[in-house]
N, C-alpha and C positions, 0 to 999 in steps of 0.2 A: 504494500500500500504506500503510495507516495503522499508526502505532505504537500498540500497546496498552500500557497501564501494566503495569509488572512485577507479577506476582502475588506475593502474600505466601506464602512456603512454609508448609506445615502443620508445626506443631511436632512434633518427634520423639516426645515423650511428652505426652499430654494428661491422663491419669488415672493417678496414682501411688498405690500402696498400700504402707504401711509398717507393720510389726508392732512393737508395743512393749508391754513389761510393766513397765518401770521400771528394768531392769538397765542397767548402764553400756554394755554392747555394743549394746543396743537404742536407747539415747539417741544413740549415734553414727549409727545408721541414720536416726533422726528428724531429726537435724541435716542430714545429707546430703540427705534427702528434701525438707526445707524449701528448701535451696539450689537443688535441681533444679526444684521447683515454681515458685519465683520466676523462675528462668532461662527456663523453658519456658511460663510462664503457665498451669501445669497445676493441676488440683484434686488435693487430697491426701486419700486415704482412710486414716485412722488407725485401726488395728485392735489391740484388746487382747483376747487370748484368756484366759479364766479356765479354768485346767486343772481337769478333772474326773477323778474316780477317785482312787485312793489310790496313794501311793508304795509300794514294797515294804515299808518299815518300817511304814507305816500299815496295810497288809494284815495284817502279823504282829500288830500291836497289836489290831486288830479281832478276830482269831482268838482272842485271849485275853480277850475280854470288853470291848472298847472300847465307849464309849458313843455311841449314835446321836444323842443330844441334843448331845453335844460336836461330833460331825461336822456337824450342821445349823448349830450356832453358828459353827463355823469356816468353813463354806461361805459363810454370810452375811457374815462379816467379810472374807473374801477378795473377795467380790463388791463390797463397799463400797470396799475398798482399791483394787481394779483400776478401778472406776468413777471414783473420785477422781483416780487417776493419769491416766486417759484424758481427763477434762474439763480438768485442769490443763495437760496437754500440748497439747491442742487450743487452749486459751485463749492459751498462749504462742505457738503457731504463728500464730494469727489476729492477734496483736499485731505479728507480723512482716509481715503482709499476705498470708498464705497462705490460700487457700480450703480449709477443712477439713470433712470429713464424719467423724463418729465412729461406730465400730462396736465394740460390746462383745458378745462371744459366748463361751458356755461350750462346751467341747468336750473329748472324750477325747484327740483327736489334734490338736494345734495346727496342724500342717502342713496337714491336711485342711481345717480351718476357714479358714485364710488363703487357700487355693486356692479355696474356696467363695465367699468374699467377693470375691476377685479376679474370678471369673467373673461374679458378680452385678453388680459395679460396672464391668465391662469394663475393668479396669485394663490398662495396656499396659507397666507396669514395676512390679515388686515389689522393695522394699528391705527387707533384714533385716540385723541385726547377727550377727556370728559369735562365739559364746560360747566355743567350744572352741579351744584353741591348737594342738592336734595332731590329726591324722587318727585316731590311736589313741583319744584321749579322746572324740572325736565318735562313733566307731564303738561304743564301750562305752556311752555315755549316750544316743546317738541325737541327731542334729543336725537341728533344724527347718529351718535354712537349707539343709542338704544335701538333705533330703527335698523341700522346695519347689522347689529348683533343678532337681532331676531330674524332677519331675512337672509343672512349669509349662509352659504353651504360650506364655508371654510372657517377655520378658527379666527376669532376676533379678539384682539387684546386691547382693552380700554385702559389707557394709561392715566393715572391720577397724580 
């Protein structure tokens, strides 16, 4: 009987997806994703979702004659701000030695957008920060991390 060399185990996670928009809670998720990507030798898909649609206050303002030119200008500024955040965050991760793929997507529902990118990239772990400190505030405002964790077919790590 011949001894065969021990096989190298397949890493637990090979494709990580992390959502970020620049808020402190999402930066915690990015930091943890970088640690895990380096530990597992995984590629990291960095996703920034540009929220579309208006807030309740924006809807009230539009009902009373809000300017569509102002809306278009604000949308372009938001896009530029989110794109800059995404590229700067990706550059910082690359400087740490992480393999990063950038995804900038506009969506009405950020959770759906994150799940879509996770499917397209075949992510096997999704990392998100938790913004809300209580279940009550999450229920009132809607929690992207809760929505993703309930709908995701792969592991979700909610970083606090």
